C-alpha positions as CSV (number, residue, x, y, z in Angstrom):
1,X,14.1,-8.5,-7.9
2,X,11.4,-8.9,-11.0
3,X,10.0,-12.5,-11.6
4,X,7.7,-13.7,-14.5
5,X,4.8,-14.4,-12.3
6,X,4.0,-11.7,-9.6
7,X,1.6,-14.1,-7.6
8,X,4.0,-16.7,-7.4
9,X,6.5,-17.8,-4.1
10,X,10.0,-18.7,-5.3
11,X,11.7,-21.1,-3.1
12,X,15.1,-19.4,-3.9
13,X,14.3,-16.2,-5.6
14,X,17.6,-15.1,-4.7
15,X,19.0,-17.1,-7.5
16,X,17.7,-15.0,-10.2
17,X,19.6,-12.0,-9.3
18,X,22.8,-13.8,-8.7
19,X,22.3,-14.9,-12.4
20,X,22.0,-11.2,-13.3
21,X,24.8,-10.0,-10.6
22,X,27.2,-7.5,-12.2
23,X,30.8,-6.8,-10.4
24,X,29.6,-3.0,-10.5
25,X,26.9,-3.5,-8.1
26,X,29.1,-4.7,-5.6
27,X,30.1,-1.3,-4.3
28,X,27.1,-0.1,-3.4
29,X,26.0,-3.2,-2.2
30,X,29.2,-2.9,0.1
31,X,29.4,0.4,1.1
32,X,24.9,0.1,1.7
33,X,25.3,-2.3,4.4
34,X,28.0,-1.6,6.2
35,X,26.6,2.4,6.8
36,X,22.9,1.4,7.7
37,X,24.6,-1.5,10.0
38,X,26.5,1.8,12.1
39,X,23.3,3.3,11.8
40,X,21.1,0.1,12.7
41,X,23.4,-1.0,16.0
42,X,22.0,1.6,18.5
43,X,18.6,1.8,16.9
44,X,18.2,-2.0,17.2
45,X,19.6,-2.1,20.9
46,X,17.0,-0.1,21.9
47,X,14.4,-1.7,20.1
48,X,15.4,-4.3,22.6
49,X,15.1,-2.1,25.3
50,X,11.5,-1.1,24.3
51,X,10.5,-4.9,24.1
52,X,11.3,-5.2,27.4
53,X,14.1,-7.4,27.0
54,X,18.1,-7.6,27.4
55,X,19.0,-5.0,24.8
56,X,21.2,-7.4,22.5
57,X,18.4,-9.5,21.7
58,X,17.1,-6.5,19.1
59,X,20.7,-6.5,17.6
60,X,20.3,-10.4,16.9
61,X,17.3,-10.0,15.6
62,X,18.4,-7.1,13.1
63,X,21.1,-9.3,12.2
64,X,19.3,-12.3,11.6
65,X,15.9,-10.7,10.2
66,X,17.9,-8.7,7.7
67,X,19.7,-11.3,5.6
68,X,16.9,-14.0,5.3
69,X,13.9,-11.4,4.7
70,X,16.8,-10.3,1.8
71,X,16.8,-13.7,0.7
72,X,13.3,-14.9,0.6
73,X,11.2,-11.5,0.2
74,X,10.8,-9.5,-3.2
75,X,12.7,-5.7,-2.1
76,X,16.0,-5.4,-2.1
77,X,15.6,-2.9,-0.4
78,X,13.4,-3.5,2.4
79,X,15.7,-3.5,5.7
80,X,14.1,-6.1,8.2
81,X,14.8,-6.4,11.6
82,X,13.4,-4.8,14.9
83,X,11.2,-1.8,15.0
84,X,9.4,0.6,17.4
85,X,6.1,-0.4,17.0
86,X,6.7,-4.2,16.5
87,X,8.7,-3.6,20.0
88,X,6.1,-1.5,21.9
89,X,3.5,-4.2,20.7
90,X,5.7,-6.6,21.8
91,X,6.1,-5.5,25.6
92,X,2.2,-4.8,25.8
93,X,1.2,-8.3,24.9
94,X,4.2,-9.7,27.3
95,X,3.8,-7.7,30.1
96,X,1.2,-10.1,31.7
97,X,4.5,-12.4,31.6
98,X,6.9,-9.9,32.9
99,X,7.9,-11.9,35.9
100,X,7.8,-15.3,34.0
101,X,10.8,-17.6,34.5
102,X,10.3,-18.3,31.0
103,X,9.5,-14.8,29.9
104,X,12.9,-14.5,27.5
105,X,11.8,-18.0,25.5
106,X,8.2,-16.8,25.6
107,X,8.9,-13.5,23.8
108,X,10.8,-15.7,21.5
109,X,7.8,-17.9,21.3
110,X,5.6,-14.9,20.3
111,X,8.4,-14.0,17.5
112,X,7.8,-17.1,16.5
113,X,4.0,-17.1,15.9
114,X,4.2,-13.5,14.2
115,X,5.9,-15.2,11.5
116,X,4.2,-18.4,11.2
117,X,1.1,-16.1,10.3
118,X,3.0,-13.9,8.4
119,X,4.3,-17.0,6.5
120,X,0.5,-18.7,6.3
121,X,-0.4,-15.3,4.9
122,X,2.2,-15.9,1.8
123,X,1.9,-19.6,1.2
124,X,-2.1,-18.7,0.8
125,X,-1.4,-15.8,-1.5
126,X,-3.0,-13.1,0.5
127,X,-0.5,-10.6,-0.3
128,X,-3.5,-9.2,-3.0
129,X,-5.3,-7.4,-0.1
130,X,-2.4,-5.2,0.3
131,X,-4.2,-3.3,-3.0
132,X,-7.2,-1.9,-0.8
133,X,-4.7,0.3,1.2
134,X,-5.5,3.3,-1.0
135,X,-2.6,5.3,-2.1
136,X,-3.4,8.6,-0.7
137,X,-3.6,6.2,2.9
138,X,-0.3,5.4,2.1
139,X,0.6,8.6,1.6
140,X,-0.6,9.9,4.7
141,X,1.4,6.8,6.7
142,X,4.3,8.0,5.0
143,X,4.6,11.6,6.2
144,X,3.7,10.6,9.5
145,X,6.4,8.2,10.3
146,X,8.9,10.8,8.3
147,X,7.5,12.8,10.4
148,X,8.2,10.2,13.9
149,X,11.5,9.5,12.3
150,X,13.1,13.4,11.7
151,X,11.8,14.5,15.2
152,X,11.6,11.0,17.4
153,X,15.6,11.4,18.9
154,X,15.0,15.6,18.3
155,X,16.9,15.9,22.0
156,X,19.9,14.1,21.1
157,X,20.4,16.6,18.2
158,X,19.9,19.3,21.2
159,X,22.0,17.5,23.4
160,X,19.7,17.3,25.9
161,X,17.8,14.5,28.0
162,X,14.5,12.6,26.5
163,X,10.9,13.8,27.5
164,X,9.2,11.3,30.6
165,X,6.2,11.6,28.2
166,X,5.9,8.7,25.6
167,X,3.4,10.2,23.5
168,X,5.0,11.5,20.8
169,X,3.4,15.2,20.0
170,X,3.4,16.2,23.9
171,X,7.5,14.6,23.5
172,X,8.5,16.8,21.2
173,X,6.9,20.2,22.4
174,X,9.1,19.2,25.8
175,X,12.0,19.1,23.9
176,X,11.4,22.0,21.7
177,X,10.7,24.0,25.0
178,X,14.0,23.2,26.7
179,X,15.8,24.3,23.3
180,X,17.5,26.6,25.8
181,X,19.3,23.7,27.2
182,X,21.2,22.5,23.8
183,X,25.0,21.7,24.0
184,X,26.8,23.5,21.7
185,X,28.9,20.2,21.4
186,X,25.8,18.1,19.9
187,X,24.8,21.3,18.1
188,X,28.4,21.6,16.3
189,X,28.1,18.2,15.6
190,X,24.6,17.5,14.9
191,X,24.9,20.9,12.4
192,X,27.9,19.4,10.6
193,X,26.4,15.8,10.1
194,X,23.1,17.7,8.5
195,X,25.0,19.9,6.4
196,X,27.6,17.1,4.9
197,X,24.0,15.4,4.4
198,X,22.2,17.8,2.7
199,X,25.2,19.1,0.6
200,X,26.5,16.1,-0.7
201,X,22.7,14.5,-1.7
202,X,23.6,14.0,-5.2
203,X,26.8,11.9,-4.3
204,X,24.7,9.7,-1.9
205,X,24.7,7.2,-4.3
206,X,28.7,6.8,-5.5
207,X,29.7,8.3,-1.8
208,X,28.7,7.3,1.5
209,X,27.8,10.6,3.0
210,X,26.2,9.3,6.0
211,X,28.8,6.9,6.9
212,X,31.0,10.2,6.2
213,X,29.4,11.9,8.5
214,X,29.1,10.1,11.3
215,X,32.9,9.9,11.3
216,X,33.3,13.1,11.5
217,X,30.8,13.1,14.9
218,X,33.2,10.2,15.5
219,X,36.2,12.2,14.9
220,X,34.9,15.2,16.6
221,X,34.3,13.8,19.7
222,X,38.0,12.8,20.4
223,X,39.6,15.4,19.1
224,X,37.6,18.4,20.6
225,X,38.6,18.5,24.4
226,X,36.0,19.4,27.0
227,X,33.0,18.0,24.9
228,X,29.7,17.3,26.5
229,X,28.6,14.8,23.6
230,X,26.5,11.8,24.6
231,X,27.3,8.4,23.1
232,X,26.4,5.6,22.1
233,X,28.2,3.8,25.1
234,X,26.0,5.8,27.4
235,X,23.0,5.3,26.2
236,X,23.7,1.6,26.2
237,X,26.9,-0.3,25.9
238,X,27.3,-2.5,23.1
239,X,29.0,-6.0,24.0
240,X,30.7,-9.0,21.8
241,X,29.2,-11.4,21.3
242,X,26.5,-13.6,18.4
243,X,23.3,-15.4,19.0
244,X,23.0,-18.8,19.6
245,X,20.7,-21.6,18.8
246,X,17.6,-21.6,21.3
247,X,14.0,-23.2,21.4
248,X,11.2,-21.3,22.1
249,X,9.4,-24.1,23.1
250,X,9.4,-24.4,27.1
251,X,7.4,-26.3,29.6
252,X,3.6,-24.9,29.0
253,X,4.1,-23.1,26.0
254,X,1.3,-24.5,24.4
255,X,-1.0,-23.2,27.3
256,X,0.7,-19.8,26.6
257,X,-0.5,-18.9,22.9
258,X,-3.9,-18.6,23.1
259,X,-3.0,-15.4,25.4
260,X,-0.1,-14.4,22.6
261,X,-2.3,-15.1,19.6
262,X,-4.1,-11.7,19.0
263,X,-0.9,-9.7,19.8
264,X,1.0,-11.8,17.5
265,X,-2.3,-11.0,14.8
266,X,-1.1,-7.4,15.3
267,X,2.4,-7.6,15.1
268,X,2.3,-9.4,12.1
269,X,-0.2,-7.7,10.2
270,X,1.2,-4.2,11.6
271,X,4.4,-5.0,10.6
272,X,3.5,-6.5,6.9
273,X,1.6,-3.8,5.9
274,X,4.8,-1.0,7.0
275,X,7.1,-3.7,4.9
276,X,4.7,-3.7,2.0
277,X,4.5,0.2,2.5
278,X,8.3,0.5,2.4
279,X,8.7,-1.7,-0.1
280,X,6.2,-0.6,-3.0
281,X,7.7,3.1,-1.9
282,X,11.0,2.1,-3.3
283,X,9.6,-0.1,-6.2
284,X,8.2,3.2,-7.8
285,X,11.0,5.4,-7.6
286,X,12.6,2.7,-9.4
287,X,10.5,1.7,-11.4
288,X,10.0,-1.9,-10.3
289,X,7.1,-4.4,-9.2
290,X,6.9,-6.1,-6.2
291,X,5.5,-9.8,-5.4
292,X,3.3,-9.3,-2.3
293,X,3.3,-12.8,-1.6
294,X,7.3,-13.3,-2.2
295,X,7.5,-10.4,0.6
296,X,5.2,-11.8,2.8
297,X,6.5,-15.1,2.3
298,X,10.3,-13.9,3.3
299,X,8.9,-11.6,6.0
300,X,7.5,-14.5,8.1
301,X,10.6,-16.7,7.6
302,X,13.1,-14.1,8.8
303,X,11.1,-14.0,12.0
304,X,10.7,-17.7,12.1
305,X,14.9,-17.9,12.9
306,X,15.3,-15.1,14.3
307,X,13.5,-16.7,17.4
308,X,15.3,-19.8,17.5
309,X,18.3,-17.4,17.6
310,X,17.2,-15.3,20.1
311,X,15.2,-12.5,18.3
312,X,12.7,-10.1,18.9
313,X,9.6,-9.5,17.0
314,X,10.5,-6.9,14.0
315,X,9.5,-6.1,10.4
316,X,10.6,-3.9,7.5
317,X,12.2,-0.5,8.5
318,X,11.4,3.2,7.1
319,X,14.3,4.4,8.3
320,X,17.0,1.7,7.4
321,X,15.3,0.6,3.8
322,X,15.8,4.1,2.9
323,X,18.7,4.6,4.3
324,X,20.0,1.6,2.6
325,X,18.8,2.9,-1.1
326,X,19.8,6.3,-0.4
327,X,23.1,5.1,0.5
328,X,23.8,3.2,-3.3
329,X,21.9,-0.3,-2.8
330,X,21.8,-2.1,-6.0
331,X,20.5,-5.9,-4.7
332,X,19.5,-8.1,-1.4
333,X,23.4,-8.1,-1.4
334,X,23.3,-5.3,0.6
335,X,21.2,-6.5,3.6
336,X,23.2,-9.5,3.8
337,X,26.1,-7.4,4.0
338,X,24.3,-5.4,6.7
339,X,23.9,-8.3,8.8
340,X,27.4,-9.5,8.3
341,X,28.9,-6.4,8.9
342,X,26.6,-6.0,12.2
343,X,28.3,-9.4,13.2
344,X,31.6,-8.9,12.4
345,X,31.6,-5.0,14.7
346,X,30.0,-6.8,17.3
347,X,33.6,-9.2,17.6
348,X,35.7,-6.9,16.4
349,X,34.7,-3.2,17.1
350,X,32.6,-2.6,20.1
351,X,34.2,0.3,21.6
352,X,34.3,2.2,18.3
353,X,30.4,1.5,17.8
354,X,30.5,2.8,21.2
355,X,32.1,6.0,20.4
356,X,29.4,7.1,18.0
357,X,28.0,10.6,19.0
358,X,24.2,10.2,19.7
359,X,23.9,13.8,17.8
360,X,25.8,12.3,14.6
361,X,22.9,9.4,14.6
362,X,19.8,12.2,15.3
363,X,20.8,14.0,12.9
364,X,20.9,11.1,10.4
365,X,17.3,10.3,11.9
366,X,16.1,14.1,10.6
367,X,17.6,13.6,7.3
368,X,16.1,10.8,6.9
369,X,12.6,11.6,7.6
370,X,12.2,14.4,5.5
371,X,13.3,12.7,2.2
372,X,10.8,9.9,2.9
373,X,8.1,12.9,2.6
374,X,7.3,13.5,-0.5
375,X,6.2,17.4,-1.6
376,X,5.6,16.7,-5.1
377,X,2.9,13.7,-4.2
378,X,1.3,15.6,-1.8
379,X,0.5,18.6,-4.1
380,X,-0.4,16.3,-6.6
381,X,-2.9,14.6,-4.4
382,X,-4.1,18.1,-3.4
383,X,-5.0,18.6,-7.1
384,X,-6.3,15.4,-8.2
385,X,-8.6,14.5,-5.3
386,X,-9.6,16.7,-2.0
387,X,-11.4,13.9,-0.7
388,X,-8.1,12.0,-1.0
389,X,-6.6,14.8,0.9
390,X,-8.9,14.2,3.8
391,X,-8.0,9.9,3.6
392,X,-4.0,11.4,3.8
393,X,-4.9,14.2,6.4
394,X,-6.9,11.7,8.9
395,X,-4.5,8.9,8.2
396,X,-1.3,11.1,9.4
397,X,-3.6,12.9,12.3
398,X,-3.6,9.1,13.8
399,X,-0.4,7.9,12.6
400,X,1.3,10.9,14.7
401,X,-1.2,11.8,17.7
402,X,-2.7,8.7,18.4
403,X,-0.7,5.2,17.5
404,X,1.4,5.1,14.5
405,X,-0.2,0.8,14.1
406,X,-3.7,2.8,13.9
407,X,-2.3,5.4,11.8
408,X,-3.1,2.9,8.2
409,X,-5.9,1.0,9.2
410,X,-8.0,4.6,9.7
411,X,-6.9,5.2,5.8
412,X,-8.0,1.9,4.6
413,X,-11.7,2.6,7.1
414,X,-11.8,5.9,5.3
415,X,-11.2,4.7,1.7
416,X,-13.6,1.9,2.1
417,X,-17.0,4.3,3.1
418,X,-15.4,7.1,0.1
419,X,-15.7,4.0,-2.2
420,X,-18.9,3.1,-0.5
421,X,-20.2,6.3,-1.2
422,X,-18.7,7.0,-4.3
423,X,-20.4,3.5,-5.6
424,X,-23.3,5.1,-5.0
425,X,-23.8,6.7,-7.9
426,X,-25.8,6.0,-10.8
427,X,-24.5,6.9,-14.1
428,X,-27.4,6.0,-16.9
429,X,-27.3,8.1,-19.6
430,X,-30.2,8.9,-23.1
431,X,-28.2,7.4,-26.4
432,X,-29.2,10.2,-29.2
433,X,-28.1,10.2,-32.7
434,X,-26.1,12.8,-34.3
435,X,-26.5,13.5,-38.2
436,X,-22.8,12.0,-38.8
437,X,-24.4,8.6,-37.7
438,X,-22.4,8.7,-34.5
439,X,-24.2,8.7,-30.9
440,X,-24.1,11.4,-28.0
441,X,-25.2,10.4,-24.5
442,X,-27.9,12.7,-22.5
443,X,-27.3,12.2,-18.8
444,X,-30.5,11.8,-16.5
445,X,-29.9,15.0,-14.6
446,X,-32.0,17.6,-12.7
447,X,-33.6,20.3,-15.4
448,X,-32.6,17.6,-18.5
449,X,-35.3,17.5,-20.9
450,X,-35.5,13.8,-22.8
451,X,-38.3,13.4,-25.3
452,X,-41.1,11.1,-25.5
453,X,-40.8,8.1,-28.2
454,X,-41.8,4.8,-28.6
455,X,-38.0,3.6,-28.8
456,X,-35.2,4.9,-26.7
457,X,-31.8,4.1,-26.1
458,X,-30.3,4.0,-22.8
459,X,-25.8,3.6,-21.6
460,X,-25.5,2.3,-18.1
461,X,-21.2,3.1,-16.7
462,X,-19.4,2.0,-14.1
463,X,-19.8,-1.1,-11.5
464,X,-23.4,-2.0,-10.9
465,X,-23.5,-2.7,-6.8
466,X,-26.4,-3.4,-4.1
467,X,-25.7,0.4,-3.5
468,X,-27.3,1.7,-6.7
469,X,-29.7,-1.1,-7.5
470,X,-32.6,0.7,-5.8
471,X,-32.1,3.9,-7.7
472,X,-31.5,2.2,-10.6
473,X,-34.9,0.6,-10.6
474,X,-37.2,3.9,-10.0
475,X,-35.2,5.4,-12.8
476,X,-36.0,3.1,-15.1
477,X,-39.6,3.2,-13.5
478,X,-39.4,7.1,-14.0
479,X,-38.6,6.7,-18.0
480,X,-40.9,4.5,-18.2
481,X,-43.6,7.3,-16.9
482,X,-41.5,9.8,-18.6
483,X,-40.7,9.0,-21.7
484,X,-43.4,6.3,-22.7
485,X,-41.5,3.6,-24.4
486,X,-42.5,0.9,-25.8
487,X,-39.0,-0.7,-26.5
488,X,-35.7,0.0,-24.3
489,X,-32.5,-0.7,-25.6
490,X,-30.5,-1.0,-22.3
491,X,-26.6,-1.1,-23.4
492,X,-24.3,-2.5,-20.3
493,X,-21.0,-3.0,-22.3
494,X,-19.3,-0.7,-20.2
495,X,-20.6,-1.7,-16.4
496,X,-17.6,-3.7,-15.7
497,X,-19.3,-5.7,-12.7
498,X,-23.3,-6.2,-11.9
499,X,-23.9,-7.6,-8.5
500,X,-26.9,-9.8,-7.6
501,X,-29.1,-6.9,-6.2
502,X,-28.3,-4.4,-9.7
503,X,-29.5,-8.1,-12.0
504,X,-32.4,-8.2,-9.8
505,X,-33.1,-4.4,-10.3
506,X,-33.0,-5.0,-14.0
507,X,-34.6,-8.7,-14.4
508,X,-37.5,-7.2,-12.2
509,X,-38.1,-4.3,-14.4
510,X,-37.6,-6.2,-17.2
511,X,-40.6,-8.9,-16.4
512,X,-43.2,-5.9,-15.4
513,X,-42.0,-4.1,-18.7
514,X,-42.8,-7.0,-20.6
515,X,-46.4,-7.8,-18.8
516,X,-47.6,-4.4,-19.5
517,X,-46.3,-5.5,-23.6
518,X,-43.3,-3.7,-23.7
519,X,-39.8,-5.0,-24.8
520,X,-36.5,-4.8,-22.7
521,X,-33.2,-5.0,-25.5
522,X,-30.0,-5.6,-23.7
523,X,-26.7,-4.8,-26.3
524,X,-23.0,-4.7,-25.9
525,X,-23.4,-8.5,-23.2
526,X,-20.8,-11.6,-23.6
527,X,-22.1,-15.5,-23.4
528,X,-21.5,-15.0,-19.6
529,X,-24.3,-12.4,-19.5
530,X,-26.7,-14.7,-21.8
531,X,-25.8,-17.6,-19.0
532,X,-26.6,-15.7,-16.3
533,X,-30.0,-14.8,-17.4
534,X,-30.9,-17.9,-18.3
535,X,-29.8,-19.4,-14.8
536,X,-32.1,-16.7,-13.4
537,X,-34.8,-18.8,-15.6
538,X,-35.4,-14.7,-16.9
539,X,-35.3,-15.3,-20.8
540,X,-39.1,-15.2,-20.4
541,X,-38.7,-12.0,-20.4
542,X,-35.4,-11.4,-21.8
543,X,-35.4,-14.1,-25.0
544,X,-32.2,-14.4,-27.0
545,X,-33.9,-12.0,-30.0
546,X,-33.7,-9.5,-27.3
547,X,-29.8,-9.9,-26.6
548,X,-27.5,-9.0,-28.3
549,X,-23.9,-9.9,-27.8
550,X,-21.2,-7.3,-28.3
551,X,-18.7,-7.0,-31.1
552,X,-15.2,-5.5,-31.7
553,X,-17.0,-3.0,-34.0
554,X,-18.3,0.3,-32.2
555,X,-22.1,0.3,-31.0
556,X,-22.2,-2.5,-33.7
557,X,-24.7,-4.4,-31.2
558,X,-26.7,-1.5,-30.8
559,X,-27.5,-0.5,-33.8
560,X,-28.8,-3.7,-34.9
561,X,-31.0,-4.0,-31.3
562,X,-32.3,-0.5,-32.7
563,X,-33.2,-1.7,-36.3
564,X,-34.7,-4.9,-34.7
565,X,-37.0,-3.2,-32.4
566,X,-38.1,-0.9,-34.6
567,X,-39.4,-4.0,-37.0
568,X,-41.5,-4.3,-33.7
569,X,-43.5,-1.7,-32.9
570,X,-47.2,-1.4,-32.9
571,X,-47.1,2.2,-33.5
572,X,-44.3,3.8,-35.4
573,X,-45.8,7.2,-34.8
574,X,-44.5,7.6,-31.9
575,X,-40.9,7.4,-32.5
576,X,-39.3,10.6,-32.0
577,X,-38.0,12.8,-34.7
578,X,-34.4,12.1,-34.3
579,X,-34.9,8.4,-34.1
580,X,-37.1,8.4,-37.3
581,X,-34.8,10.3,-39.2
582,X,-32.0,8.0,-37.9
583,X,-33.7,5.0,-38.9
584,X,-35.4,6.3,-42.5
585,X,-32.1,7.7,-43.4
586,X,-28.7,5.8,-42.0
587,X,-25.3,6.9,-42.9
588,X,-23.3,4.2,-44.0
589,X,-20.1,3.5,-42.4
590,X,-18.4,0.5,-43.2
591,X,-17.0,-2.1,-41.1
592,X,-13.1,-0.7,-41.2
593,X,-14.7,2.8,-40.4
594,X,-16.2,1.9,-36.8
595,X,-12.8,-0.1,-36.2
596,X,-10.6,3.3,-36.7
597,X,-13.5,4.9,-34.3
598,X,-13.3,2.4,-31.7
599,X,-9.2,2.5,-31.9
600,X,-9.2,6.5,-32.0
601,X,-11.4,6.1,-28.8
602,X,-9.3,3.9,-27.0
603,X,-6.5,5.8,-27.5
604,X,-4.8,3.6,-30.1
605,X,-4.5,5.6,-33.0
């Protein structure tokens, strides 16, 4: 879904999609929804087990959340429902209430709280907070999740028992150490599934490859005699029934809110990051834009509705969302079909669902996990920024080796620290004229030579934050000592933001400079900067005739300031040779030529 206003929350976003819906989309939406429903049923039941509730509540959550989030969310591909991280966090929070007679209703109340937090974040337009999650952290988290999806059920791929340890790396090593005990039939079924899916990948948008692979597995299990395949019914038997309306409120529910609130906030935030991570990853593939506030709203509303229909907390699922996209989904209707297909299957086909081999599902997970990892993006990151590679690796490490819900936060914190470190770099350069009338910039770097002159031109670049304020003041004082200028023309057009600390450094220097009988000229400024100087009561040492507002013509205000300054120099003989030549023999360039130069530098011509 693409909206004219990517910040606004739309009350019925699905209507804009329906108005432009084409009949050709229907086949992809139907096949994708049905395919993912078959895959998601055992996964949703497993999430119910992880959350320490009857498994059927995982299915209820999958049915309801997927449809509501799709109708009121922003991404056509994000499949919302129970997830491993949300289920684990739910189990941890509810552990102390496990013996309570109201345990199930507490879980539903917990789901409601998660939904209200997400809905509130959407209504408050906090979606822009996602911009503080760097691409490198997204990539590390995606690679980590892809690895865990691919290897999380590898024991079913081999036909061996689950590991007794919960720590993912140790559990994976344990499973591979027992590969000698693998079932030939499980290997055959999983091998066939992988061969079909990887071999027919290029047809996945036109043909239900995953559904076909699972169907082959079911046929193998029923036709080949004497096989020892583990089926869905052996893990958790699917029963018939749809959710009924149940109130999550009970006697004393308000007293439990303080105990549940911290956990609800954790599930809400981690789930939003997961959902938006998935949505953004798939939106980039399809050159779409994601409305983060709308997605927050849809995720919240889905949990609120789920709470009244016996659902457990969840979020967007990487595996299910990717499978939905890979199976040819075109619009939100794929998720609606998913919910309806899940409900229909529980009413009419519990026996067939129970016959799906676990090895087929494990092969599907392996396929999805591998497809989730993007080697091209990793190579591009490696070639462009090694520091961001460190952020990616750290995020990946924490996601896989510590806790999945901590991984993305690790990336955010590390990237923020790197941003602070990068912002400490002061970009101050001396501007010097060239014979053709243009200018060059000479950085103040160790070993560089800067001549003394009564007039010097300086240029500041980038953001001026508190991290460079002290260095800026020191550098300006050092320039005063080394080059002994009477006038300093400071161009700040290429500074994008100046905080109080850096403004304070500029104003303090201008005041002391003026008291020594010297002048600071500011060029390339706007009306807002002039107002800032007046509001700061700094116009005594930065009067209006020393402030030059920028124009569309490149360096025009800087040139004007230089000529004005030259007319007020007490000792013209102290002006350096290059500036003296420029002042005495100006190269005449028309306004139109300067505009052409400006366009060229901006890549417009």
